[in-house]
N, C-alpha and C positions, 0 to 999 in steps of 0.2 A: 297849649303848647304840650307842655307836656305828654299829656293826656292823647295827645295826636301822637306822637310819638309812640309811646304805648303801644295804644291801639294800633299800629302799622307792625309793631313789633310780634304783637299777640297774631295777626293776623299771616302775618311770615312762618310763623312757627307754625300755626294750623295747617294751610298751604303745605311747607314740608311734611309736615309729619302723615300728611292725608297722602301727599305722592309716596312715603316709605313706605306706609301703608297699604299703598293700592300696589308698589313696586314688589314688597315683600307676598302679600297674598296670590299676583297673577304668575311670581317667577322670573320676574324679570331684573337684571343688574340694581343692586342697590343704590349702585352709587348714577343709576342713566344711560351709562355708554353700552355699545352692542359691540357686542368681540367678536362671535361670529355669526353667521348665518342661519341659527337656530329659529327654528318657528317652537310655536306652541303645543303640536306636539309631530315637529320635525328637528332631528335630530342633527347640529346640524355639522357641513363636513370643513368652512374654510373659517378664516379669519380673512373679519372687513378690511378694507381697504385705510389704510390710514392709521390702524393701532398697534402701538408700541409696545415691548416690554412681554416677560411669556404668560402665553393666556391658558391660564387651569383648563383639566376636565370639564369643573361647573357649568363653563360657560357652552359647552359642547350642548349642556342636556335641554332637552323638549325643554320651552315654560310651564307645563303642568308639569310634570315631574322634579322640577324644583322647587313648584309651588307644594306640591307632597306632601316632599321632603320637609318640607320648612313648618308647615302646618304641623304634621306629624312630632316632630323634637317640640313645636309647642305644647302640643296636647299632651308632650309624654312631661313635659316642664310642669305647665298649671295640675296635670291629677296628681304630681308629686306631691307640689305644694299644698296643695287642698287636702291629699290624706294625712300630710303634718301636719295642717288645721286642725282637723278632725278628731287625728288620733298619735300624738308625737310622741305617744310612750312608746306603743307599741313599732310607731315606723321611723323611732333610732333602734329597735329593736329585728328590725328584717334589715335595718340596712346594710352594718355587715356582712351579712350576709348575701346578701341582693347581690352585695356590691363586687365582694368577690367573684359568686356564683357568674356576673357577666365582663368579671376580669378576663376569669378562666376562660367563659367561650369566645369571650373575640381573639385571646391569642390562641386559641386551637382553629377559632378560622383564619387569621392572619396566616397560620403556621401553613396550614390547607391549603390556602392560594396561595400563599409561597411554593409552594410543590408542586402544584398543580399549573403553576404557570410560568414553572425555571425556563420552560423549552421559548416560552416567548417573551419574555425579558432579555432571552439570550438574539431570539432570532429579530426584536427592534433593536437591537445596541449594533450588531454586526449586520443587516444588512435592511434594514427596514428606514434607519433614521437617515444609513449617509445617500439610499436609495432619495428620499424623503430632499437633502442636500441638494442634489444631483436637478431633481424637478423642479426647483422653484426658479432657476430663471425658467426653462421653454417655458415652463402656466401660468409664469406671471402674477405666483402665488405669495402670500408670506412668509416668511422663512420661519414665524413664531406660529404656524397652521402645526397643528398634532398631527403629525403623521397616519398614528391610527385611524382618523376620521376618514381619510382619502382612500389608503394605499391599503390594499389587503390581500396581504398575503399567506399563504401557509406554510406552515413549518416544513413540508413536504412541496415546498414549489420547487427544486431541481427533478422533483419525481416526473416521469411521460407521462401520467393524467392531469397534471396538477393547472387548476388556472389562477390567474394573476390577475387581481380587477383594481383598476385607478378612479376614481371619480372625477369628472374632467369640470374647470371651470363652466360656467351655464357660457358665459361671451362668446367663449370659443375664439380666442384669442389668443394662440399659441401652437410653437412651431411643431408640429405633427414627427414628422423626421428625428426632430431635437429628442422628441420623447420619447420615440420607441428606439431611439442610438440609448440613452440613460437608461432605461430597463433593462435591455437587453445584455449593457457593459455592466452595469453596477449589481446586476445579481446572477451576470457570469451564466447565462445561459446560450445554448448553440440552436440554431434551426429554429426559429420561433415566426409565428402566423400571430397577425394584430386583425383583432375585428372591431373596430367602428361604431360605435351609440352618439348620433349628436343632436337625437329629435328630444324634445321634449324638456324637466325642471333636473332630470338627473342626469346627463350625458358621463358617457364610461368607456375605455376601451378594454379588451379582454383580452393577453396575451394569454397564446398556447403555441406547447410543441408540435412541431408539424414530423419532423424525423429524431429516431430515436432507435438509439442500437437495438440491436432483437436483445429476446429476452433470456433467448437460451441462445450459445454457436457449441456445442459438439464434431467432434474426427466422427464420431457413428453416420451422423446424415452425408448423404450420397455429393452433396453439393461442398459438402466440407473439406471431406477428403479430397475431394477435387482439386478446390484450391490449394491443398496443404502438398500436392504433386505437383501445382505449378508453378509454386514458386521458387525464385532462384535460391540457392544449395547456401546461400551467404545471408540470404533475408529472409527465418522463419515466420509462417506467420503466426501473430500474439494473437491474435480476434478482429471480431468485424465493428466498427463504429457505424454512426446511423447511417441511411439508405444503403448499407450493407459493405461500405466501404472497407476495404482488406487495410487492417492496420499490421504491418511488420514496421522491423530497423534493419538496414545492411550494416553489416558487420563489414564488411569490407570497406564501402563509402561512406556511413555515415559513424558508426557510432562502434568502436571495437569492444566498449565493453555497457553493460545492464546493471541497472540498481534497480531494483523493488523495495519496496519499504511497503510494508503494512502492517495493520495491527492484527490483534489476535483474531484467525477467518479467517482473515481477508484475500487467503488464496495465493502468499508468496511462493511456497514449494509448489502450486498446482502451473504455477504460472512460471517457474524454473524446467519444470518436467515437460509441458507444452513448448518451449524452446530447444531443450537441452535433444528431446525426442528426433526434432526434427535436424537438425543439429549432425547429430549420431548416423541417422539413417542416409547421410551423403557421406560417412567416409571420416566423422572427427572423432579424435581420441577424446573421452571425457575421463576430468578428473571429481569426483564427487568427496569435495572435504567436508563430513556432517557430523556437527559434535552432537548431535540429539541420534545422532545412531541412526532414525529410522524416520526418515523425512524423503527418502525416495526407493523404498521399494521394489520399485518395477527396475530399477537397476542391477540388481541382485545378480549377476553371475553375468551380465552382457558382455559379449566380446566386444571392446574397444573401453569399456569402462573399469574405472579403478576408483575401491570407493575405500575413501580414509574411515575409520570413526572414530577411534585413540587419538587423544592430543599429539602423541611422540607421532604417530604415522603422517598425522596434516604438517607437522615441522619440518618432516623430513620429505613431504612430499612441495612442498612453495619451497624449498631449498632446490630439490633438482627442478623445478618448473622454471624458478629464476635463471637457471644456469644457463635451460636449454634458452631461454627465451635472450639472453644475453650468443648466446650462440648462432642463432636464428639472423641477428641484431647484423653478428658479421657475415654471416653468410649472405644477408640481402645487401649487404654494403659491395660486397665480389661484384652479386648480379647487376646493381645499377636499378638504375628508375624504370625502366623499359623491361625487364625479366617477368618472366610469372609469376604470382604471389606464392602458389603451390610447390615450388620449386624446392621452397624453407625447410618442406618435411608439413607431414596433414596437419590439418586443424586442431588445436587443443584448448576443450572449451573446459570453465573451471567453473564451478559449480561450487560457492562460498557460502553455506548455511550458518545463519543469525553468526553475522560478525560481532555484534556485541556481545556476547557470551568467548567467543571463540579465540580472540582478541584479546581478552585477558588470560584466558587459558591457555594460550602460546607464552605472552608474557611471564604469570610463574611458571611454567616451564621448564622455562630459560635461562630464571631466575633458581631452577632449584638442581641444571644438566653442568651448567655452565663455569669454566674454571678461570686459577688466574693468567691475566691480561686476555682474555675473552673481551668480546664487543660489551656493550653496555646493555643495546637493545640486540633484543633475538633478532634472528637471523631471517628466519621466517618472516619478520616482520617489514624485513628490509626487502626483501626478495618479495613479499609481494608488494609495495610499494615498487617497484623498479616494473615487475610486469605489470600494471596499471600506468607507470608511463611509458610505455614499448608501444610503438604505433601498431598501426592494423597492419603492417607489412611482416610481421613476426607471425602473422595468424594464433595470436594467444587472447582470448577469449575468457572475462571474464563476468559470470553472473553472480549478481551478491543479493544478497539478502539482508536485511534490519526489520530490527520491528522499532527502531530509533536511528537515523543515518547521519548521527552526528558526525563534526568534524574532530570532535575525541577519540569516538568509535572508529573509525575510520583510519586513523592516524596522523591527521592532518588535514584544514581544506584542500589543500592544494590535488590533496589525494582524492576524495569527493569530487572536485573539476572534471577528472579523468571520466564521470559516468556524463556522456552527453545522453543517451536513453535514458530518464528514469519512468517507472512505473509508481504506479500511487494507489493505493483501497484503502479503502476504512480510515481515513486520512484525518488531523486534525489540523487547523487552522495553523498552529504552531508549525506544523510538517511540514503545511504549502511552502509558508514564508520562508522559512530555512531552509528548503530543496527548490524549491522552484520559482524563487522571487519573482524573475522577467515575466511571469504568469500572475497578471494581477485584475481582477480580482479574484479571487480561490471558487476555482465553482466548488456547490456545496457537496460535502461525500454525501454518499448512498449508501445501503445496509443491502442493496439490490446482489444478489450470488452470482460471483463475474464479473461485475461491473468496476472498472477500473479506471483510471486517467494514464493513456502514455502520452508524458510530453518530450519529445523530442525539435529541437530547433528553435524552442520558444514557445510550442503551440502544444496546447491540448484537446488532446484526443480523447472523448467519452470512447471509450473501448467496452462491447462484452468479449470475453479474455473467451478465447477456445479449451475446451473441454478435454481431457482425454482418460481414462480411467487409465489404471494401473499396467489390467492387461493391454491394452491400446498402446496405452506409449510401450511397451516392451515388443511387444512386438512390430510397433513399427520401427525402433531402434534399429530391429536385426534383421531386416527387411534391406539393408543395406548393403554394402559392401562386406564381407568378411574380413578379419585381421589380416590374412597370409594376402587374397588378392588384394588390401589395402597395398602391404607391401612390398609386394612385386613389383604394384602402378608407378609404386613413390620410387624419382628417380635418385640415385645419390648425393648430396649435398656436397658442393666445392669446396665447402673449407669442414675439416673433423677437427676444431679444436678439443683439448686434452676436458672431460666431464668431473662430475660428481663422484665419487662410490655410492654415495646413495642417491645417485639415481640409475642405481641398475635394472631398480621395476619401470621404469621407462620403457614400452615398446621399442623396438631400432630402427625403427622407422623416426619415432619422435628425440630418439638419443642420438641420429645422426650416425651409428651403426650400421656395419651390412646385416641382416636377418638375419639370425643364426643358422649354421649348420646340419637342421635336427631333424630325423623323416616326416614329412608331410604326414599330419596326425589324421584318423580315419574320418572319413565324412558320415554325420548324422541325417535326418530330416529333422528339421526343427519344425514340430506341430501346431496349427495355428493357433493363437493365445487372443483373450477379446472377444469383442465383439462385433470388431469391424476387422475380421480373420484376413491375415495379408496371404497371397503365394506361397508356398513353403518351399525355403532354400536353404543350401545345404553349406554350411558353418561349421569349423573343424569341433573337433569333441573337446578340444583342450586350447585355453589360453595359447600362442604363442610366447616365448621369451627371450628375451637380452642376455647373452652372456654380458658381465660384469665386462665395466668399460675401464679405462684409466684414473687414477686418481692422483684432483687438483691439489694442492698447499688447500688445506681446511682447518679450521682450529682442532685442538686435538680431539676431545668430547663427541666432536663430528665422524670421524674416520671409524671403520671397520676393521677387518679383518679380512684378507685379499681374497683367502681361498676358506672352505668352511665342508667339514669332514657331513655327509649324512648319516641320518638315524634315521633309526625307525618308530614306528608308534610306542611302541611300550616305552622305551627310553625317552623319547619325547613327550611322554606323558607324568612320566619320574621323576627328568628333570627339569624341562621347559614347562609344561602344562601342570602342574599338580591341583590345581583346581578343579581338572577337569579328569570323568572317570575313562579307561580306556575304551569303552563300550561307546562313549559319550563322542570321541574322539573317532573312534570307525562311524559309529551310526554319521556324524556330521561328511567322514568321508567321503561315503556314500549319497549324501544327500544334498550337502552345503553345495550350491554352485561356486561358489567363494574360495572353499578347498582346495591350497598346493597344489600343483602335478609334482608328482613324486620324479627325483633328480636321477635313481637310478636304482638300481635293485642287488638283493645280495641275496640270491637261489631264487627264492618266489615269497623274497620279504619285498616293498617295497618301502624304499629309501626317502626322504626327506633334505634338503636344506635346512636347521635349526632356524636360519631367517624370516624363511617363512613361511614357517608356523607359528613362531613368535610373532610375526606381524596377522597372521592370519588369528592367533587367542585375541591377539587386541579389539579388533575388529569383527570379532564374529558375530552375527545377531546371536543374540540374550530374547526375544519375546518371537513367538510364532503369529505371523501375519501373513494367513492365506491366503482370505478372502480377499476379491476383486469388487472396491464399491462402487453402486452404481451414483449419477449423477447427485439425484438428493443425497444420498447418505454421503457425498465424497466433500461435502460445503461446506461442513465443517474441518475439511480436513483440507481447506484454501487457505491454511494457514505453514 
């Protein structure tokens, strides 16, 4: 009896050992359970029905590859043991060096592999795994299936020529429309075509983009120029999306303010230049608040444009614009809902560059000049908040640029909500979730030059932004109404409350005052500029300046003397601009379009207001940038 039990146990042990050896040599799972549809030479693509728990990468390898790995490891172990048996001392001497070398080689290989596959790891986490979870139900596959075994999503899957492949179950018992919807939504694709291959042992579906924005949209193209000429005054052309559809935002009907958020090289200043030049062409008055000083070279000397580079002038301009907004609100209230919005005054567009740095500088500037009893918060920051909260009826539009448009940078989340239109380029996933969480999933960011996402009304439009050179933007802006004709055509507002004195740099039509009674300046022919010249138009030789207006009650630190005594250039150099030479000031008078107009004469000597000269000295251009870049050269100026 005992012998019989022993024999039976021996037979079972031999049978078990034989099975284990067979599985080991053939590459099968050692526990005998198949987990994937892998074959002897075929890589596995899906987890078999009824399999529970996590399935590792090993189970997806072909049986032949598993067998080679096992035999290789067994051979290495056996060879090392035989060497030690024959040459123990030599083996022990070599082992430390060999072990250290093998460890170093393995570590270096692991580091290189991690660096090379860092993008793949991010792709798997952010896109492939969520797509896999969405396809588990429609395809009828196990959630434990390795997504990489049947989802072939390239890193550049959002590019125009990318192809996405999804291997399908052989039985084809799935919902095709649900599969297409999951792929489109989880990968945030637009305009996708699907081609199905159902025959054979390896059915699959390919997803390709069928429509995409044009690779380049330039103002010099006659077709694009015709589109710009045809858009309404309040809806400047931003660019074209797929199918060559026009992308624009109506500042009077849809969104009075526009937020541009992009990383370095994302084209923030180019986007603002494209929008602002079109608005100025139709008669808008522009204020360029540019703490970077060199973002908008095209606007230098353009009539209807005030360029503020110094933080003190940016501070004063925002306060004056806030007061003008309040005046317009009172005027609009008197006019009623059915009145023409242009009656309150011409459109005012404010280009606010690099809000992250500008807001910090405004706060520091106010801390340095405020006196006892003045408010803690900068009045310029408060004025910006008021402007953003003002409705479209007052025709004040802010085009704001930020590298990171956080709520803190803009003065609070409520201020950021005033930007119904948001343009994002070269954005991160965090930036997208912060600014447009209602659009999910986020379209994959691309480094295609000039490509951006214009989000309006909860819908993202993949857009190729129109590119204007500096010369084209300048020529187009100056081909619109001149300041004189604008003042003549603007009706007097029904109410004229007092304005702060620091608003005296606003044109008369903006401040609600009548045009200054000065002789009409001589007109000169403006030569065409840029590769797409406009017909010559007559413009005033110098901008028309409004006289000072009544002074409202303001903090003492913001008040100015009501009158100034004009001075000559020599005295101005000695007392007001000692950092400049007299020759430099005279050269600027002849060559700088931003140099102020003389206020009076004393014999043959021209006299200037000290405040105008000081303001010019703060905002003067300090580097020569006379070249007009081409499209290719300017793409790095897309920042």
